[in-house]
C-alpha positions in Angstrom: -50.2 70.1 -61.5 -48.4 71.7 -64.5 -46.1 69.4 -66.5 -43.1 71.4 -65.7 -43.7 71.3 -61.9 -44.3 67.5 -62.4 -41.1 67.1 -64.1 -39.3 69.2 -61.4 -40.9 66.9 -58.9 -39.9 63.6 -60.7 -36.4 64.7 -60.8 -36.1 64.3 -56.9 -38.6 61.2 -56.6 -39.8 59.3 -59.6 -43.2 58.8 -57.8 -45.6 57.2 -60.2 -48.6 59.0 -58.3 -47.5 62.1 -60.8 -47.5 60.0 -63.8 -50.5 59.5 -66.0 -51.9 57.1 -68.4 -51.1 58.0 -72.0 -54.0 58.7 -74.3 -53.1 56.0 -76.5 -53.6 52.0 -77.1 -50.8 51.5 -74.8 -52.2 53.9 -72.3 -55.6 52.2 -72.4 -53.8 48.6 -71.7 -52.1 50.0 -69.0 -55.1 51.5 -67.4 -57.0 48.2 -67.7 -54.0 46.5 -66.1 -54.2 48.9 -63.3 -58.0 48.3 -62.8 -57.4 44.5 -62.9 -54.6 44.8 -60.2 -57.0 46.6 -58.0 -59.7 44.3 -58.5 -57.3 41.3 -57.8 -56.4 43.0 -54.5 -60.0 43.5 -53.6 -61.0 40.0 -54.4 -58.3 38.4 -52.3 -58.9 40.6 -49.4 -62.6 39.9 -49.6 -61.8 35.9 -50.0 -63.4 36.1 -53.4 -60.3 34.5 -54.5 -58.7 32.3 -52.2 -55.0 31.5 -52.8 -52.1 30.8 -50.7 -50.2 33.7 -49.4 -47.0 33.0 -51.2 -49.0 33.2 -54.3 -50.8 36.5 -53.4 -47.5 38.0 -52.7 -45.8 36.8 -55.9 -48.7 37.8 -58.0 -48.8 41.1 -56.2 -45.1 42.0 -57.1 -45.9 40.6 -60.7 -48.5 43.3 -61.1 -46.3 45.9 -59.7 -43.8 45.1 -62.2 -46.1 44.5 -65.1 -47.7 48.0 -64.4 -44.7 49.8 -63.3 -42.1 49.4 -65.8 -44.3 50.1 -69.0 -46.0 53.1 -67.2 -42.5 54.7 -66.7 -41.5 54.0 -69.9 -44.5 55.5 -71.4 -44.2 58.5 -69.5 -40.4 59.5 -70.1 -40.8 58.7 -73.7 -37.4 57.7 -74.7 -38.1 55.7 -77.7 -39.3 52.3 -79.0 -36.1 50.4 -77.7 -36.7 51.9 -74.1 -40.5 50.8 -74.3 -39.5 47.4 -75.7 -37.1 46.8 -72.9 -39.9 47.8 -70.4 -42.4 45.5 -71.7 -39.6 42.6 -71.8 -38.8 43.3 -67.8 -42.5 43.4 -67.0 -42.9 40.0 -68.8 -40.1 38.6 -67.1 -41.8 39.6 -63.8 -45.0 38.1 -64.7 -43.1 34.8 -65.7 -41.7 34.6 -62.4 -45.1 34.6 -60.7 -46.3 32.1 -63.4 -43.5 29.8 -62.5 -44.4 30.2 -58.6 -47.8 29.2 -59.3 -47.1 26.2 -61.5 -44.3 25.1 -59.3 -46.0 26.0 -56.0 -45.9 22.6 -54.2 -42.7 21.2 -55.9 -41.0 24.4 -54.6 -42.0 23.6 -51.1 -40.9 20.1 -51.5 -37.3 21.0 -52.8 -36.9 24.2 -50.4 -33.2 24.3 -49.5 -32.3 22.0 -52.6 -32.8 24.2 -55.6 -32.7 23.1 -59.3 -30.8 24.7 -61.9 -34.1 26.3 -63.2 -35.2 27.4 -59.6 -31.9 29.6 -59.5 -32.4 31.0 -62.7 -35.8 32.0 -62.0 -34.7 33.3 -58.5 -32.2 35.5 -60.2 -34.7 36.9 -62.5 -37.1 37.7 -59.5 -34.5 39.5 -57.8 -33.3 41.3 -60.7 -36.5 42.5 -62.0 -37.4 43.9 -58.4 -34.1 45.8 -58.3 -34.5 47.1 -61.6 -38.1 48.1 -60.9 -37.3 49.8 -57.7 -34.5 52.0 -59.4 -36.9 52.8 -62.3 -39.9 53.8 -60.2 -38.2 55.2 -57.2 -34.6 56.3 -58.0 -31.2 54.8 -57.0 -31.3 55.2 -53.3 -33.1 52.4 -52.1 -31.7 49.7 -54.5 -28.2 50.9 -53.7 -28.7 50.4 -50.0 -30.4 47.1 -50.7 -27.8 46.0 -53.1 -25.0 46.7 -50.6 -26.7 44.3 -48.1 -27.3 41.7 -50.7 -23.7 42.1 -51.5 -22.9 41.4 -47.7 -24.7 38.0 -48.1 -22.2 37.1 -51.0 -19.0 38.5 -49.6 -19.3 39.5 -45.7 -17.0 36.4 -45.0 -14.3 38.4 -46.2 -14.6 41.3 -43.9 -12.7 41.5 -40.6 -14.4 40.8 -37.3 -16.8 41.5 -36.1 -18.4 42.5 -39.5 -17.9 39.2 -40.9 -20.2 36.1 -41.3 -19.7 32.3 -41.7 -20.5 32.6 -45.4 -23.2 31.3 -47.7 -23.1 29.8 -51.1 -25.0 31.3 -53.9 -27.9 28.9 -54.3 -28.6 29.3 -50.4 -28.8 33.3 -50.8 -30.9 32.9 -53.8 -33.4 30.3 -52.1 -33.7 32.6 -49.2 -34.4 35.8 -50.9 -36.5 34.7 -54.0 -38.5 31.9 -52.5 -40.5 31.5 -49.1 -41.3 34.4 -46.9 -38.0 35.9 -45.8 -36.8 37.8 -48.9 -38.7 39.8 -51.4 -41.9 38.0 -50.6 -41.2 38.6 -47.0 -43.3 40.4 -44.2 -43.3 43.9 -46.0 -44.7 42.3 -49.2 -47.2 40.6 -47.2 -48.4 43.9 -45.7 -48.4 45.5 -49.0 -50.4 43.0 -50.7 -53.0 43.1 -48.0 -53.2 46.2 -45.7 -51.6 48.8 -47.7 -52.9 48.5 -51.1 -56.7 48.4 -49.5 -55.8 51.8 -47.7 -54.4 53.3 -50.7 -57.4 52.4 -52.7 -59.6 53.6 -50.1 -57.9 57.1 -50.0 -57.9 57.1 -53.9 -61.9 56.7 -53.8 -62.2 59.4 -51.3 -59.8 61.8 -53.2 -61.8 61.4 -56.3 -64.9 61.7 -54.7 -64.3 65.2 -53.3 -62.3 64.6 -49.9 -59.6 67.0 -50.5 -61.9 69.7 -51.1 -64.0 68.8 -48.0 -60.9 68.9 -46.0 -59.7 72.2 -47.5 -63.1 74.1 -47.2 -63.3 72.7 -43.5 -59.9 74.1 -42.8 -60.6 77.5 -44.3 -63.9 77.8 -42.6 -62.4 76.9 -39.1 -59.0 78.8 -39.1 -58.8 80.9 -42.5 -59.8 84.0 -40.8 -57.5 83.7 -37.9 -54.0 85.3 -37.6 -51.9 83.7 -40.3 -54.8 81.8 -41.4 -53.6 80.4 -44.9 -50.6 78.6 -43.1 -52.9 77.2 -40.4 -55.4 75.9 -43.2 -52.1 74.2 -44.6 -51.5 72.6 -41.2 -55.1 71.4 -40.9 -55.5 70.0 -44.3 -52.4 68.3 -44.8 -53.0 66.6 -41.2 -56.6 65.6 -42.4 -55.1 64.4 -45.5 -52.8 62.2 -43.7 -55.6 60.5 -42.2 -56.3 58.7 -45.7 -53.0 59.1 -47.4 -50.0 56.7 -47.5 -47.5 59.2 -48.7 -46.0 62.2 -47.2 -44.7 63.3 -50.4 -47.9 62.9 -52.2 -49.6 65.1 -49.6 -47.1 67.9 -50.6 -47.9 67.7 -54.1 -51.6 67.3 -53.5 -52.6 69.9 -50.7 -49.6 71.9 -51.5 -51.0 72.9 -55.0 -53.6 75.0 -52.9 -51.9 76.1 -49.6 -48.5 77.1 -50.7 -49.7 79.7 -53.3 -52.2 81.0 -50.9 -49.5 81.5 -48.1 -47.1 83.2 -50.6 -50.0 85.7 -51.8 -50.9 86.3 -48.1 -47.2 87.3 -47.3 -45.3 84.4 -46.3 -42.0 84.0 -47.4 -41.7 81.3 -50.2 -39.2 79.1 -48.1 -41.4 79.2 -45.0 -44.7 78.4 -47.0 -42.8 75.3 -48.6 -41.5 74.3 -45.3 -44.9 74.4 -43.6 -46.5 72.5 -46.2 -43.7 70.0 -46.2 -43.7 69.5 -42.4 -47.4 69.2 -42.1 -47.7 66.8 -44.7 -44.8 64.6 -43.5 -46.8 64.9 -40.2 -49.7 63.1 -41.7 -47.4 60.1 -41.5 -47.5 59.9 -37.9 -51.3 61.0 -37.7 -53.6 58.2 -36.7 -55.7 56.0 -38.1 -53.5 55.1 -41.2 -50.2 56.6 -40.4 -48.8 56.3 -43.8 -49.7 52.5 -43.2 -46.7 52.0 -41.0 -49.0 51.5 -38.2 -50.1 48.2 -39.6 -46.5 47.0 -40.4 -45.6 48.0 -37.0 -48.4 46.0 -35.4 -47.5 42.9 -37.7 -43.7 43.2 -36.7 -44.3 43.6 -33.0 -47.3 41.4 -32.8 -49.3 43.7 -30.6 -53.0 45.0 -31.4 -53.2 47.8 -33.8 -54.7 50.2 -31.2 -51.7 49.8 -29.1 -49.7 51.5 -31.9 -52.3 54.3 -32.5 -52.3 54.9 -28.7 -48.6 55.3 -28.6 -48.6 57.6 -31.6 -51.5 60.0 -30.6 -50.4 62.3 -28.0 -46.9 62.9 -30.1 -48.9 63.6 -33.3 -51.0 66.1 -31.4 -47.9 67.7 -29.9 -46.3 67.8 -33.6 -49.1 69.6 -35.2 -49.7 71.9 -32.2 -46.3 72.8 -32.5 -46.2 73.7 -36.5 -49.4 75.6 -35.8 -47.8 77.7 -33.1 -44.8 78.5 -35.2 -47.0 79.6 -38.2 -48.9 81.7 -35.6 -45.9 83.3 -34.3 -44.6 84.0 -37.8 -47.7 85.6 -38.7 -47.6 87.8 -35.8 -44.0 88.6 -36.6 -45.1 89.7 -40.0 -48.3 91.4 -39.3 -50.3 88.9 -41.2 -53.9 88.8 -40.1 -56.6 86.6 -41.3 -58.4 86.2 -44.5 -61.8 87.9 -45.0 -64.5 85.8 -43.6 -66.7 86.7 -46.4 -64.3 85.1 -48.9 -64.2 81.8 -46.9 -66.5 78.8 -47.2 -68.3 77.7 -44.1 -67.1 74.6 -42.5 -70.3 73.4 -41.3 -72.0 74.2 -44.8 -69.0 71.9 -46.2 -69.8 69.2 -43.8 -73.7 69.5 -44.2 -73.0 69.2 -48.1 -70.5 66.3 -48.1 -71.0 64.7 -44.7 -71.4 61.3 -46.2 -67.9 61.3 -47.3 -66.8 61.2 -43.4 -68.7 58.1 -42.9 -66.3 55.6 -44.4 -63.4 57.1 -42.5 -65.5 57.0 -39.1 -66.4 53.5 -39.8 -62.9 52.7 -40.5 -61.7 54.3 -37.1 -64.5 52.5 -35.3 -63.7 49.1 -36.8 -60.0 49.5 -36.2 -60.7 50.3 -32.6 -63.2 47.7 -32.1 -60.5 44.8 -32.5 -61.2 43.9 -36.1 -58.1 43.3 -38.3 -56.9 46.0 -40.5 -57.8 43.6 -43.4 -61.3 43.5 -42.5 -61.5 47.2 -41.5 -59.8 48.3 -44.7 -62.4 46.2 -47.0 -65.3 47.3 -45.0 -64.4 50.8 -45.4 -63.8 50.3 -49.1 -67.0 48.6 -49.5 -68.8 51.4 -47.9 -67.0 54.0 -49.9 -68.1 52.2 -53.2 -71.7 51.9 -52.0 -71.8 55.7 -51.0 -70.4 57.0 -54.4 -72.5 54.8 -56.6 -75.5 55.5 -54.2 -75.0 59.4 -54.3 -75.4 59.7 -58.2 -78.5 57.7 -58.0 -80.0 59.4 -54.9 -79.4 62.9 -56.6 -82.2 62.1 -59.3 -84.7 61.4 -56.7 -87.0 64.2 -56.1 -89.4 62.4 -53.7 -87.6 62.8 -50.2 -89.4 59.7 -48.9 -88.2 57.4 -51.6 -84.9 58.8 -51.3 -84.9 58.0 -47.6 -86.0 54.6 -48.1 -83.0 54.1 -50.8 -80.4 55.3 -48.1 -81.7 53.0 -45.7 -81.7 50.2 -48.3 -77.8 51.2 -48.8 -77.4 51.0 -45.3 -78.6 47.6 -44.8 -76.6 46.4 -47.6 -73.6 48.0 -45.8 -74.5 46.5 -42.7 -74.8 43.2 -44.2 -71.0 42.9 -44.6 -70.9 42.0 -41.0 -73.2 39.1 -41.2 -72.6 37.7 -44.7 -69.2 39.2 -45.8 -68.1 40.9 -48.8 -70.2 38.7 -51.3 -73.5 40.3 -50.0 -72.1 43.7 -50.5 -70.9 42.8 -53.9 -74.4 42.0 -54.8 -75.5 45.5 -53.6 -72.7 47.0 -55.8 -73.5 45.1 -59.0 -77.1 46.3 -58.7 -75.8 49.8 -58.2 -73.5 49.7 -61.1 -76.3 48.5 -63.4 -78.8 51.3 -62.0 -76.1 54.0 -62.6 -76.2 53.1 -66.3 -79.6 54.1 -66.3 -79.7 57.3 -64.4 -78.4 60.8 -65.4 -74.9 61.3 -63.9 -74.6 57.6 -63.3 -72.0 57.0 -65.9 -69.7 59.6 -64.4 -69.9 58.0 -61.0 -69.0 54.8 -62.6 -66.0 56.5 -64.5 -64.9 57.9 -61.1 -65.1 54.6 -59.6 -63.1 53.0 -62.4 -60.6 55.8 -62.3 -60.3 55.4 -58.5 -59.2 51.8 -59.0 -56.8 52.7 -61.8 -55.5 55.6 -59.6 -55.0 53.4 -56.5 -53.0 50.9 -58.5 -50.8 53.4 -59.7 -50.1 55.2 -56.4 -49.4 51.8 -54.8 -46.6 51.3 -57.1 -43.6 53.1 -55.2 -44.7 51.8 -52.0 -45.3 48.1 -53.1 -42.0 48.0 -55.0 -40.2 49.4 -52.2 -41.6 46.7 -49.8 -40.4 44.0 -52.2 -36.6 45.4 -52.5 -36.5 46.1 -48.9 -37.4 42.8 -48.1 -33.8 41.9 -49.3 -32.7 44.1 -46.2 -34.9 42.1 -43.8 -33.7 38.9 -45.4 -30.1 39.7 -44.9 -30.9 40.5 -41.4 -32.4 37.1 -40.8 -29.8 35.2 -42.6 -26.7 36.7 -41.5 -27.9 38.6 -38.1 -26.1 41.5 -39.4 -28.4 43.7 -37.2 -26.5 42.3 -34.1 -23.3 43.8 -35.1 -24.8 47.4 -35.2 -26.7 46.6 -32.0 -23.8 45.6 -30.2 -22.1 48.9 -30.8 -25.1 50.9 -29.9 -25.5 48.9 -26.8 -21.7 49.3 -25.9 -22.1 53.1 -26.3 -25.3 52.9 -24.2 -23.5 51.6 -21.3 -21.8 54.8 -20.8 -24.4 57.1 -22.2 -28.1 56.4 -23.3 -28.1 60.0 -24.8 -25.2 59.2 -27.0 -26.8 55.9 -28.3 -29.9 57.8 -29.1 -28.0 60.5 -31.0 -26.2 57.6 -32.8 -29.4 55.9 -33.8 -31.0 59.1 -34.8 -28.2 60.0 -37.3 -28.4 56.3 -38.4 -32.1 56.6 -39.1 -32.0 59.9 -40.8 -29.0 58.9 -43.2 -30.8 55.5 -44.1 -33.9 57.4 -44.4 -32.6 59.8 -47.0 -34.4 59.3 -50.4 -36.6 56.4 -49.2 -40.3 56.3 -48.5 -42.1 56.0 -45.3 -42.5 52.4 -45.0 -39.2 50.7 -46.1 -37.6 53.4 -44.2 -39.3 52.1 -41.0 -38.6 48.5 -42.1 -34.7 49.2 -42.4 -34.2 51.4 -39.5 -36.4 49.1 -37.3 -34.7 46.2 -38.3 -31.1 47.7 -37.5 -31.6 50.2 -34.8 -34.8 48.8 -33.0 -33.4 45.9 -31.4 -30.5 48.0 -30.0 -32.8 50.5 -28.2 -34.8 47.5 -26.7 -31.8 46.0 -25.2 -31.0 49.4 -23.6 -34.1 49.2 -21.8 -36.4 51.4 -24.0 -39.8 49.9 -24.2 -40.6 48.1 -27.2 -43.3 50.3 -29.1 -41.1 53.4 -27.9 -38.1 52.0 -29.7 -39.8 51.5 -32.8 -41.6 54.9 -32.7 -38.1 56.4 -32.1 -36.6 55.1 -35.4 -40.1 55.5 -37.1 -40.0 59.3 -36.3 -36.5 60.0 -37.4 -36.8 58.0 -40.5 -39.8 60.6 -41.4 -37.8 63.3 -40.7 -35.2 62.4 -42.9 -37.4 63.6 -45.7 -37.2 67.2 -44.2 -33.5 66.9 -43.3 -30.7 68.3 -45.4 -29.3 67.3 -48.1 -31.9 64.9 -49.6 -35.2 66.1 -47.9 -37.7 64.6 -50.6 -40.9 66.6 -49.2 -39.0 69.9 -49.5 -38.0 69.3 -53.0 -41.3 68.2 -53.8 -42.6 71.4 -52.4 -39.7 73.6 -54.3 -41.2 73.7 -57.6 -44.7 74.8 -56.1 -43.0 77.4 -53.7 -40.6 78.6 -56.7 -37.9 78.2 -54.1 -34.7 76.3 -53.4 -35.4 72.8 -51.9 -32.7 73.4 -49.5 -33.9 76.8 -48.2 -37.1 75.0 -47.6 -35.6 72.1 -45.9 -33.8 74.6 -43.2 -37.4 76.1 -42.6 -38.9 72.8 -42.2 -36.3 71.6 -39.9 -37.1 74.6 -37.6 -40.9 74.2 -37.9 -40.6 70.3 -37.3 -38.7 70.9 -33.9 -41.3 68.9 -32.2 -40.6 65.9 -34.2 -37.0 65.9 -33.1 -37.9 66.6 -29.4 -40.7 64.2 -29.0 -38.9 61.0 -29.5 -36.1 61.7 -27.0 -38.7 62.8 -24.4 -40.6 59.3 -24.8 -37.5 57.4 -24.4 -36.8 58.7 -21.1 -40.6 59.3 -20.0 -42.4 56.7 -22.0 -45.8 58.1 -20.5 -45.6 60.6 -23.4 -46.6 57.7 -25.7 -48.9 56.3 -23.2 -46.5 53.3 -22.3 -45.7 52.1 -18.7 -42.4 52.2 -17.4 -39.9 55.0 -16.9 -38.5 56.5 -13.2 -41.1 59.4 -13.6 -44.1 57.0 -13.6 -42.5 55.1 -10.8 -42.1 58.1 -8.6 -45.4 60.0 -9.1 -47.7 57.2 -10.7 -48.7 56.8 -14.3 -51.6 59.4 -14.7 -49.6 62.1 -13.3 -46.6 61.3 -15.4 -48.6 61.5 -18.5 -50.0 64.9 -17.3 -46.5 66.2 -16.3 -44.7 65.1 -19.5 -47.4 66.6 -21.8 -47.0 70.0 -20.1 -43.2 69.8 -20.2 -43.2 69.0 -24.0 -45.6 71.7 -24.6 -43.6 74.1 -22.7 -40.6 73.0 -24.6 -42.1 73.3 -27.9 -43.6 76.5 -27.2 -40.5 78.0 -26.0 -38.4 76.6 -28.9 -40.8 78.3 -31.3 -40.5 81.6 -29.7 -36.7 81.4 -29.8 -36.6 80.3 -33.5 -39.1 82.9 -34.7 -38.0 85.6 -32.1 -41.5 86.8 -31.5 -44.1 86.8 -28.7 -46.6 89.4 -29.1 -43.7 91.4 -30.2 -40.2 90.8 -31.5 -37.8 89.7 -28.9 -34.2 90.7 -28.2 -31.5 88.1 -28.6 -31.1 87.6 -24.8 -34.7 86.5 -24.5 -34.5 84.0 -27.4 -31.3 82.6 -25.8 -32.9 82.1 -22.7 -36.0 80.6 -24.5 -33.7 78.0 -26.3 -32.1 77.2 -23.0 -35.2 76.6 -21.2 -36.4 74.4 -24.0 -33.1 72.2 -24.1 -33.2 71.9 -20.3 -36.8 70.5 -20.4 -36.0 68.2 -23.2 -32.8 66.6 -21.4 -33.6 64.0 -18.9 -30.7 64.3 -16.6 -30.5 64.8 -13.0 -31.9 68.5 -12.2 -32.3 69.4 -15.6 -36.2 69.8 -15.0 -35.3 72.0 -12.3 -32.9 74.2 -14.3 -35.3 74.2 -17.2 -38.3 75.5 -15.0 -35.8 78.2 -13.5 -35.2 79.2 -16.9 -38.9 79.6 -17.9 -39.5 81.6 -14.9 -36.4 83.8 -15.9 -37.9 84.0 -19.4 -41.3 85.1 -18.1 -39.5 87.8 -15.9 -37.6 89.1 -18.8 -40.5 89.5 -21.3 -42.5 91.0 -18.4 -39.7 93.6 -17.2 -38.0 94.1 -20.7 -40.4 93.4 -23.3 -38.5 94.8 -26.1 -39.7 97.2 -29.0 -43.3 97.2 -30.0 -44.0 95.8 -33.5 -44.0 98.2 -36.1 -47.3 99.1 -37.4 -48.5 97.2 -40.3 -49.1 98.9 -43.6 -51.7 98.3 -46.0 -54.0 95.2 -45.2 -53.3 92.4 -47.4 -55.3 92.3 -50.7 -58.6 90.5 -51.0 -58.2 87.1 -51.8 -60.3 84.8 -53.6 -60.4 81.3 -52.4 -59.1 79.0 -55.2 -61.4 76.1 -56.5 -60.0 72.7 -56.0 -60.6 70.5 -59.0 -61.4 66.9 -57.6 -62.4 65.2 -60.7 
């Protein structure tokens, strides 16, 4: 990414994923802190270091602040005073963790009865987290969290039913800065365990060449099809979503390749940006990682991780099928044929060349679905990735096939020893490989790649981790004051008369609250406020949380904020607002699926709902999937205005009406929708409209850009 592009992106989301370690003494120090941060997280996850959970969380937040403040200051370059202030705040953040470590047992004994020094340290803890969130992520989340904190202090002065009984200053500080309810609550716990590991896992795979592998596979599979470049964007972004924890990061990673390719091929800049933004955000609902929200949702709901993935699977497939369908229709409308197969890489050759990169991902999925905890699965996946990267550089220099085979068998045994002897056995193998890499050609490059991955993973985790800490204020407010009940009672009251209106109200709330906030804190906020209300209205537990999760994600595509679209804007050289309007059209499935799942939980493979009771669960699943597919397909036809040929306005209106009635779950709406589908088919058959104008010159030959993964 060019410097100007990065600057424009950062103006909309100050994401440290785009920042770098300066080539200076300070930059080297920050690089070392980032590596130490990652090693600490690996050591605690693998139980090489055993500390109480409270201390792990406070140390995690301390590292976030120690790395975050100076790194941002080093990139914005506002002078020595600004840099000194950043280091002072970083030091204050570390001092809080040191105090919690030294006073760990005394703090437990005097919980609820803090001394004056405790109060001062607590204020510093909260203040540094708020300032860190503002500096690293921008003002949106700190302002929202600040309003909730203000509610704790002054809510008793509000009129009923918004008021609460009132809490003194010490009680609020104790609740928010100590214990496991405020900034060190469940979000920080999940960030310090699961999320960091999976970000680190993705960082290693990206540096090892996973982006190029995914892109080559996508190009080989669909690059030659109608509208191939856009379909490459859909597939590669979806695949990246399996290892990435950020939709916006997906945009600026895969979008560097896919958006220019779509534009060169003939797609409008706004449409190209919209496709990439929609596909990248869709990666957040794509199992197995789901932007790490799957782990928080499982932890919050107290259900198995596999249950969350089961609920997300069909909607994710429908979402990407919808985007695929939209780009196919747009390509047909504009006469965009596929790329020349001779210019494209072979998908099978790409897999044969780098198949080993898929092993950690396959192992991760297998472990997660085999009942292992996400922490164990993430640690095992990361260990296997490190073994593969360090082992590959050694194996390349082995000319004898038999010796190379024996070497890989040994690596496999070392990896398998994790299950019998834990991480310590794998650590010995990793240390041996590190020493060996010092002695072979190319080994030092592999070592640098590994260390860079550690530093990059810590840097990428900054916005997610600090968001989890500051959003703990919102969760803490809910547990202290019961504020969610007020909103919940209002939604439930509306729902007594119309469930649909309650869903609309909840959707708007999620989109508004989600504007400018990353996926994880977005879900935590919306599920805390709106999830219980939907549950009380009879919506199944997982479906209610998926509903708010989906619309929290779609906030990144919805005007006027639309973070993902503004991240795509400088790459597409188009207005972020125009990209946003295109993204909303392309992402229609994301808006439709949650509503359909509420009325028919079988869409998320959940029990319940009148349809399942009437025709049985298996048939209900089949029926709702077919109905959703029809609705999505008709919506695409209505929006693009094309089905083998341009469609007249009447045809498009009938298609849109049919899609709407298929989504609605009111009496006889399915029957009306079905009748409109038949009418649409009759119109297309009898009155097909004008034949498409012949396409002029074929698109120019396109050279596939090379993707740098170093």
